[in-house]
N, CA, C and O atoms as a Tinker XYZ file with bonds, in Angstrom:
   320  protein
     1  N      1.187000   -1.080000    0.013000    73     2
     2  CA     0.104000    0.144000    0.102000    64     1     3
     3  C      0.871000    1.306000   -0.101000    63     2     4     5
     4  O      2.039000    1.291000    0.288000    81     3
     5  N      0.410000    2.321000   -0.648000    73     3     6
     6  CA     1.171000    3.436000   -0.805000    64     5     7
     7  C      0.782000    4.342000    0.604000    63     6     8     9
     8  O     -0.319000    4.290000    1.152000    81     7
     9  N      1.816000    5.096000    1.016000    73     7    10
    10  CA     1.773000    5.898000    2.006000    64     9    11
    11  C      0.535000    7.109000    1.894000    63    10    12    13
    12  O      0.149000    7.462000    0.780000    81    11
    13  N      0.143000    7.513000    2.745000    73    11    14
    14  CA    -1.040000    8.755000    2.739000    64    13    15
    15  C     -0.506000    9.818000    2.743000    63    14    16    17
    16  O      0.298000   10.028000    3.651000    81    15
    17  N     -0.723000   10.742000    1.863000    73    15    18
    18  CA     0.118000   12.065000    1.719000    64    17    19
    19  C     -0.972000   13.196000    2.182000    63    18    20    21
    20  O     -2.102000   13.393000    1.735000    81    19
    21  N     -0.356000   13.784000    3.087000    73    19    22
    22  CA    -1.307000   15.167000    3.343000    64    21    23
    23  C     -1.402000   16.066000    2.524000    63    22    24    25
    24  O     -0.465000   16.411000    1.805000    81    23
    25  N     -2.735000   16.665000    2.503000    73    23    26
    26  CA    -2.676000   17.589000    1.440000    64    25    27
    27  C     -2.019000   18.968000    1.650000    63    26    28    29
    28  O     -2.216000   19.596000    2.690000    81    27
    29  N     -1.104000   19.515000    0.489000    73    27    30
    30  CA    -0.284000   20.475000    0.683000    64    29    31
    31  C     -1.173000   21.718000    0.308000    63    30    32    33
    32  O     -1.963000   21.713000   -0.635000    81    31
    33  N     -0.904000   23.042000    1.354000    73    31    34
    34  CA    -1.929000   24.049000    0.929000    64    33    35
    35  C     -0.887000   25.260000    0.595000    63    34    36    37
    36  O      0.066000   25.584000    1.304000    81    35
    37  N     -1.180000   25.708000   -0.333000    73    35    38
    38  CA    -0.247000   27.044000   -0.949000    64    37    39
    39  C     -1.054000   28.198000   -1.046000    63    38    40    41
    40  O     -2.101000   28.212000   -1.694000    81    39
    41  N     -0.551000   29.287000   -0.349000    73    39    42
    42  CA    -1.341000   30.531000   -0.368000    64    41    43
    43  C     -0.531000   31.540000   -1.115000    63    42    44    45
    44  O      0.575000   31.719000   -0.605000    81    43
    45  N     -0.823000   32.373000   -2.373000    73    43    46
    46  CA    -0.167000   33.218000   -2.986000    64    45    47
    47  C     -1.037000   34.675000   -3.229000    63    46    48    49
    48  O     -2.247000   34.476000   -3.342000    81    47
    49  N     -0.747000   35.653000   -3.296000    73    47    50
    50  CA    -1.114000   37.060000   -3.368000    64    49    51
    51  C     -1.250000   37.302000   -4.971000    63    50    52    53
    52  O     -0.277000   37.132000   -5.705000    81    51
    53  N     -2.229000   37.617000   -5.354000    73    51    54
    54  CA    -2.484000   38.045000   -6.819000    64    53    55
    55  C     -2.867000   39.600000   -7.190000    63    54    56    57
    56  O     -3.763000   40.136000   -6.537000    81    55
    57  N     -2.347000   40.167000   -8.000000    73    55    58
    58  CA    -2.699000   41.575000   -8.525000    64    57    59
    59  C     -3.492000   41.590000   -9.588000    63    58    60    61
    60  O     -3.330000   40.678000  -10.398000    81    59
    61  N     -4.246000   42.328000   -9.782000    73    59    62
    62  CA    -5.200000   42.540000  -10.954000    64    61    63
    63  C     -6.553000   42.296000  -11.110000    63    62    64    65
    64  O     -7.208000   42.782000  -12.033000    81    63
    65  N     -7.089000   41.433000  -10.097000    73    63    66
    66  CA    -8.199000   40.690000  -10.110000    64    65    67
    67  C     -9.132000   41.768000   -9.694000    63    66    68    69
    68  O     -8.918000   42.515000   -8.740000    81    67
    69  N    -10.403000   41.818000  -10.625000    73    67    70
    70  CA   -11.445000   42.911000  -10.060000    64    69    71
    71  C    -12.625000   42.439000  -10.149000    63    70    72    73
    72  O    -13.444000   43.357000  -10.118000    81    71
    73  N    -13.224000   41.147000  -10.273000    73    71    74
    74  CA   -14.439000   40.754000  -10.824000    64    73    75
    75  C    -14.459000   38.838000  -10.482000    63    74    76    77
    76  O    -13.584000   38.035000  -10.159000    81    75
    77  N    -15.876000   38.735000  -10.752000    73    75    78
    78  CA   -15.668000   37.312000  -10.323000    64    77    79
    79  C    -15.266000   36.571000  -11.655000    63    78    80    81
    80  O    -15.043000   35.375000  -11.471000    81    79
    81  N    -15.125000   36.997000  -12.925000    73    79    82
    82  CA   -14.783000   36.437000  -14.266000    64    81    83
    83  C    -13.201000   36.226000  -13.903000    63    82    84    85
    84  O    -12.624000   35.214000  -14.299000    81    83
    85  N    -12.580000   37.145000  -13.196000    73    83    86
    86  CA   -10.931000   37.032000  -12.979000    64    85    87
    87  C    -11.060000   35.745000  -11.928000    63    86    88    89
    88  O    -10.530000   34.702000  -12.310000    81    87
    89  N    -11.556000   35.742000  -10.962000    73    87    90
    90  CA   -11.732000   34.512000   -9.962000    64    89    91
    91  C    -11.802000   33.207000  -10.498000    63    90    92    93
    92  O    -11.205000   32.206000  -10.103000    81    91
    93  N    -12.941000   33.372000  -11.851000    73    91    94
    94  CA   -13.197000   31.972000  -12.476000    64    93    95
    95  C    -12.197000   31.740000  -13.392000    63    94    96    97
    96  O    -11.932000   30.561000  -13.630000    81    95
    97  N    -11.442000   32.806000  -14.089000    73    95    98
    98  CA   -10.294000   32.325000  -15.044000    64    97    99
    99  C     -8.920000   31.710000  -14.047000    63    98   100   101
   100  O     -8.377000   30.634000  -14.300000    81    99
   101  N     -8.565000   32.482000  -13.067000    73    99   102
   102  CA    -7.406000   32.197000  -12.231000    64   101   103
   103  C     -7.704000   30.547000  -11.863000    63   102   104   105
   104  O     -6.943000   29.629000  -12.167000    81   103
   105  N     -8.981000   30.409000  -11.146000    73   103   106
   106  CA    -9.466000   29.113000  -10.601000    64   105   107
   107  C     -9.220000   28.089000  -11.542000    63   106   108   109
   108  O     -8.700000   27.020000  -11.221000    81   107
   109  N     -9.597000   28.392000  -12.770000    73   107   110
   110  CA    -9.627000   27.365000  -13.654000    64   109   111
   111  C     -8.260000   26.867000  -14.202000    63   110   112   113
   112  O     -8.015000   25.713000  -14.555000    81   111
   113  N     -7.410000   27.930000  -14.216000    73   111   114
   114  CA    -5.920000   27.931000  -14.342000    64   113   115
   115  C     -5.141000   26.976000  -13.666000    63   114   116   117
   116  O     -4.477000   26.073000  -14.176000    81   115
   117  N     -5.333000   27.364000  -11.982000    73   115   118
   118  CA    -4.743000   27.083000  -10.923000    64   117   119
   119  C     -5.017000   25.438000  -10.880000    63   118   120   121
   120  O     -4.108000   24.641000  -10.645000    81   119
   121  N     -6.548000   24.998000  -11.167000    73   119   122
   122  CA    -7.153000   23.647000  -10.994000    64   121   123
   123  C     -6.772000   22.815000  -12.082000    63   122   124   125
   124  O     -7.051000   21.624000  -11.940000    81   123
   125  N     -6.121000   23.199000  -13.284000    73   123   126
   126  CA    -5.394000   22.589000  -14.104000    64   125   127
   127  C     -4.074000   21.911000  -13.767000    63   126   128   129
   128  O     -3.577000   21.037000  -14.477000    81   127
   129  N     -3.559000   22.351000  -12.682000    73   127   130
   130  CA    -2.012000   21.903000  -12.386000    64   129   131
   131  C     -2.343000   20.496000  -11.843000    63   130   132   133
   132  O     -3.426000   20.090000  -11.420000    81   131
   133  N     -1.261000   19.896000  -11.943000    73   131   134
   134  CA    -1.124000   18.468000  -11.522000    64   133   135
   135  C     -1.377000   18.224000  -10.054000    63   134   136   137
   136  O     -0.610000   18.889000   -9.358000    81   135
   137  N     -2.301000   17.402000   -9.310000    73   135   138
   138  CA    -2.516000   17.249000   -8.085000    64   137   139
   139  C     -3.119000   18.256000   -7.436000    63   138   140   141
   140  O     -3.127000   18.146000   -6.210000    81   139
   141  N     -3.574000   19.110000   -7.854000    73   139   142
   142  CA    -4.448000   20.255000   -7.346000    64   141   143
   143  C     -6.073000   19.519000   -7.349000    63   142   144   145
   144  O     -6.642000   18.928000   -8.267000    81   143
   145  N     -6.557000   19.826000   -5.909000    73   143   146
   146  CA    -7.722000   19.216000   -5.471000    64   145   147
   147  C     -8.665000   20.214000   -5.071000    63   146   148   149
   148  O     -9.844000   19.905000   -4.899000    81   147
   149  N     -8.232000   21.448000   -4.897000    73   147   150
   150  CA    -9.229000   22.826000   -4.558000    64   149   151
   151  C     -8.429000   23.892000   -4.589000    63   150   152   153
   152  O     -7.274000   24.011000   -4.181000    81   151
   153  N     -9.214000   24.736000   -5.159000    73   151   154
   154  CA    -8.623000   26.306000   -5.220000    64   153   155
   155  C     -9.932000   27.749000   -4.461000    63   154   156   157
   156  O    -11.110000   28.027000   -4.689000    81   155
   157  N     -9.209000   28.120000   -3.837000    73   155   158
   158  CA   -10.238000   29.018000   -3.037000    64   157   159
   159  C     -9.578000   30.548000   -2.994000    63   158   160   161
   160  O     -8.563000   30.869000   -2.375000    81   159
   161  N    -10.556000   31.545000   -3.945000    73   159   162
   162  CA    -9.933000   32.738000   -3.835000    64   161   163
   163  C    -10.658000   33.815000   -3.111000    63   162   164   165
   164  O    -11.879000   33.923000   -3.232000    81   163
   165  N     -9.988000   34.587000   -2.393000    73   163   166
   166  CA   -10.599000   35.798000   -1.748000    64   165   167
   167  C    -10.304000   37.083000   -2.511000    63   166   168   169
   168  O     -9.201000   37.629000   -2.531000    81   167
   169  N    -11.524000   37.563000   -3.211000    73   167   170
   170  CA   -11.216000   38.663000   -4.077000    64   169   171
   171  C    -11.086000   39.899000   -3.327000    63   170   172   173
   172  O    -11.867000   39.978000   -2.379000    81   171
   173  N    -10.235000   40.976000   -3.516000    73   171   174
   174  CA   -10.158000   41.981000   -3.252000    64   173   175
   175  C    -10.063000   43.176000   -4.451000    63   174   176   177
   176  O     -9.017000   43.766000   -4.723000    81   175
   177  N    -11.037000   43.354000   -4.944000    73   175   178
   178  CA   -10.979000   44.425000   -6.140000    64   177   179
   179  C    -10.310000   45.457000   -6.076000    63   178   180   181
   180  O    -10.471000   46.378000   -5.275000    81   179
   181  N     -9.355000   45.355000   -7.084000    73   179   182
   182  CA    -8.425000   46.601000   -7.217000    64   181   183
   183  C     -7.223000   46.552000   -6.320000    63   182   184   185
   184  O     -6.344000   47.414000   -6.346000    81   183
   185  N     -7.219000   45.440000   -5.474000    73   183   186
   186  CA    -6.109000   45.540000   -4.641000    64   185   187
   187  C     -5.382000   43.993000   -4.872000    63   186   188   189
   188  O     -5.362000   43.432000   -5.967000    81   187
   189  N     -4.841000   43.473000   -3.719000    73   187   190
   190  CA    -4.094000   41.995000   -3.508000    64   189   191
   191  C     -5.167000   41.191000   -3.214000    63   190   192   193
   192  O     -5.809000   41.373000   -2.179000    81   191
   193  N     -5.534000   40.025000   -4.264000    73   191   194
   194  CA    -6.219000   39.181000   -3.838000    64   193   195
   195  C     -5.700000   38.020000   -3.655000    63   194   196   197
   196  O     -4.646000   37.823000   -4.260000    81   195
   197  N     -6.389000   36.586000   -2.555000    73   195   198
   198  CA    -5.345000   35.773000   -2.197000    64   197   199
   199  C     -6.121000   34.436000   -2.654000    63   198   200   201
   200  O     -7.271000   34.077000   -2.401000    81   199
   201  N     -5.207000   33.883000   -3.336000    73   199   202
   202  CA    -5.632000   32.407000   -3.600000    64   201   203
   203  C     -4.948000   31.335000   -2.854000    63   202   204   205
   204  O     -3.719000   31.263000   -2.837000    81   203
   205  N     -5.872000   30.326000   -2.106000    73   203   206
   206  CA    -5.552000   29.312000   -1.641000    64   205   207
   207  C     -5.682000   28.193000   -2.444000    63   206   208   209
   208  O     -6.762000   27.889000   -2.950000    81   207
   209  N     -4.349000   27.358000   -2.647000    73   207   210
   210  CA    -4.431000   25.997000   -3.480000    64   209   211
   211  C     -4.173000   24.837000   -2.506000    63   210   212   213
   212  O     -3.298000   24.864000   -1.641000    81   211
   213  N     -4.964000   23.876000   -2.713000    73   211   214
   214  CA    -4.890000   22.651000   -2.146000    64   213   215
   215  C     -4.510000   21.671000   -3.090000    63   214   216   217
   216  O     -5.170000   21.550000   -4.122000    81   215
   217  N     -3.287000   20.782000   -2.812000    73   215   218
   218  CA    -2.914000   19.714000   -3.757000    64   217   219
   219  C     -2.241000   18.849000   -3.138000    63   218   220   221
   220  O     -1.516000   19.073000   -2.168000    81   219
   221  N     -2.447000   17.753000   -3.683000    73   219   222
   222  CA    -1.858000   16.275000   -3.120000    64   221   223
   223  C      0.013000   16.436000   -3.319000    63   222   224   225
   224  O      0.846000   15.954000   -2.552000    81   223
   225  N      0.265000   17.174000   -4.453000    73   223   226
   226  CA     1.648000   17.275000   -4.390000    64   225   227
   227  C      2.162000   18.852000   -4.292000    63   226   228   229
   228  O      1.444000   19.826000   -4.520000    81   227
   229  N      3.553000   18.894000   -3.905000    73   227   230
   230  CA     4.025000   20.318000   -3.645000    64   229   231
   231  C      4.101000   20.902000   -4.948000    63   230   232   233
   232  O      4.614000   20.303000   -5.893000    81   231
   233  N      3.582000   22.117000   -5.042000    73   231   234
   234  CA     3.739000   23.032000   -6.236000    64   233   235
   235  C      4.674000   24.237000   -6.028000    63   234   236   237
   236  O      4.599000   25.008000   -5.071000    81   235
   237  N      5.406000   24.297000   -6.856000    73   235   238
   238  CA     6.571000   24.971000   -7.334000    64   237   239
   239  C      6.023000   26.737000   -7.469000    63   238   240   241
   240  O      4.940000   26.993000   -7.993000    81   239
   241  N      6.737000   27.600000   -7.041000    73   239   242
   242  CA     6.136000   29.189000   -7.077000    64   241   243
   243  C      6.072000   29.158000   -8.597000    63   242   244   245
   244  O      5.046000   29.571000   -9.137000    81   243
   245  N      7.138000   28.678000   -9.371000    73   243   246
   246  CA     7.135000   28.921000  -10.985000    64   245   247
   247  C      5.788000   28.255000  -11.602000    63   246   248   249
   248  O      5.199000   28.769000  -12.553000    81   247
   249  N      5.394000   27.163000  -11.019000    73   247   250
   250  CA     4.082000   26.539000  -11.497000    64   249   251
   251  C      3.122000   27.201000  -11.308000    63   250   252   253
   252  O      2.273000   27.304000  -12.194000    81   251
   253  N      2.983000   27.859000  -10.051000    73   251   254
   254  CA     1.690000   28.492000   -9.651000    64   253   255
   255  C      1.994000   29.850000  -10.523000    63   254   256   257
   256  O      1.093000   30.210000  -11.281000    81   255
   257  N      2.981000   30.489000  -10.481000    73   255   258
   258  CA     3.183000   31.905000  -11.267000    64   257   259
   259  C      2.586000   31.707000  -12.737000    63   258   260   261
   260  O      1.818000   32.537000  -13.224000    81   259
   261  N      2.995000   30.537000  -13.417000    73   259   262
   262  CA     3.054000   30.713000  -14.676000    64   261   263
   263  C      1.350000   30.266000  -14.835000    63   262   264   265
   264  O      0.853000   30.540000  -15.928000    81   263
   265  N      0.704000   29.788000  -14.096000    73   263   266
   266  CA    -0.870000   29.525000  -14.265000    64   265   267
   267  C     -1.655000   30.756000  -13.741000    63   266   268   269
   268  O     -2.656000   31.056000  -14.392000    81   267
   269  N     -1.360000   31.482000  -12.702000    73   267   270
   270  CA    -1.761000   32.764000  -12.916000    64   269   271
   271  C     -1.528000   33.700000  -13.932000    63   270   272   273
   272  O     -2.434000   34.497000  -14.178000    81   271
   273  N     -0.414000   33.757000  -14.612000    73   271   274
   274  CA     0.143000   34.361000  -15.701000    64   273   275
   275  C     -0.936000   34.054000  -17.004000    63   274   276   277
   276  O     -1.457000   34.888000  -17.744000    81   275
   277  N     -1.073000   32.678000  -17.017000    73   275   278
   278  CA    -1.775000   32.284000  -18.145000    64   277   279
   279  C     -3.072000   33.021000  -18.054000    63   278   280   281
   280  O     -3.542000   33.472000  -19.099000    81   279
   281  N     -3.611000   33.169000  -17.090000    73   279   282
   282  CA    -5.382000   33.780000  -17.012000    64   281   283
   283  C     -5.099000   35.096000  -17.059000    63   282   284   285
   284  O     -6.090000   35.818000  -16.946000    81   283
   285  N     -3.952000   35.694000  -17.205000    73   283   286
   286  CA    -3.753000   37.186000  -17.245000    64   285   287
   287  C     -3.355000   37.867000  -16.236000    63   286   288   289
   288  O     -3.414000   39.084000  -16.406000    81   287
   289  N     -2.967000   37.511000  -15.235000    73   287   290
   290  CA    -2.698000   37.779000  -13.538000    64   289   291
   291  C     -1.270000   37.690000  -13.358000    63   290   292   293
   292  O     -0.570000   37.032000  -14.127000    81   291
   293  N     -0.742000   38.424000  -12.221000    73   291   294
   294  CA     0.417000   38.447000  -11.792000    64   293   295
   295  C      0.471000   38.094000  -10.178000    63   294   296   297
   296  O     -0.252000   38.608000   -9.324000    81   295
   297  N      1.431000   37.158000   -9.971000    73   295   298
   298  CA     1.424000   36.974000   -8.290000    64   297   299
   299  C      2.614000   37.837000   -8.002000    63   298   300   301
   300  O      3.615000   38.060000   -8.683000    81   299
   301  N      2.259000   38.257000   -6.841000    73   299   302
   302  CA     3.175000   39.240000   -6.127000    64   301   303
   303  C      3.304000   38.699000   -4.832000    63   302   304   305
   304  O      2.592000   37.936000   -4.179000    81   303
   305  N      4.588000   39.381000   -4.566000    73   303   306
   306  CA     5.497000   38.705000   -3.315000    64   305   307
   307  C      4.713000   39.142000   -2.067000    63   306   308   309
   308  O      4.268000   40.287000   -1.976000    81   307
   309  N      4.564000   38.303000   -1.197000    73   307   310
   310  CA     3.611000   38.653000    0.313000    64   309   311
   311  C      4.760000   39.717000    0.962000    63   310   312   313
   312  O      5.988000   39.657000    1.020000    81   311
   313  N      3.817000   40.673000    1.400000    73   311   314
   314  CA     4.688000   41.369000    2.172000    64   313   315
   315  C      5.152000   41.192000    3.523000    63   314   316   317
   316  O      4.245000   41.308000    4.347000    81   315
   317  N      6.418000   40.918000    4.051000    73   315   318
   318  CA     7.007000   40.432000    5.128000    64   317   319
   319  C      6.606000   41.144000    6.512000    63   318   320
   320  O      7.104000   40.761000    7.570000    81   319
């Protein structure tokens, strides 16, 4: 039997999202990544929105960034 893997949760900040269509586009792109089991986006119109991605595999920042860029938006660095 294979070992049970705990889900991996990754949260990223995204700029440029302003509406429900933006959320749908980003959700669709992130959901298409290998291992992704869920995407939740907190829309902040005109500001920095937050996407939480749940997956069975660890996703690299580059993979997430490319998926968000494919939808037409930009992942921004979290403020420390």
